[in-house]
N, C-alpha and C positions, 0 to 999 in steps of 0.2 A: 547773693545772688550765686555769687562763686563758692562763699562757703556754702550755700546748700548743694550745689554740684558735687565738690566734695566731700560734705557728710553724705550725699543720695550712694557716692562711688566707694564712699569707705562700707556702707552696708551692705554692698552688694558683693565686696571682696570678703567680707565675714564671713556672708550666704556662703560663697563657693568652698571656704576653708572650711565652715562647719559639714558643709556637703561630702567633702572629703573626708 
């Protein structure tokens, strides 16, 4: 469960970086 959350946050962060 915790790993899933970390993975999701990492994906969201990557999307933000890509957007910028």
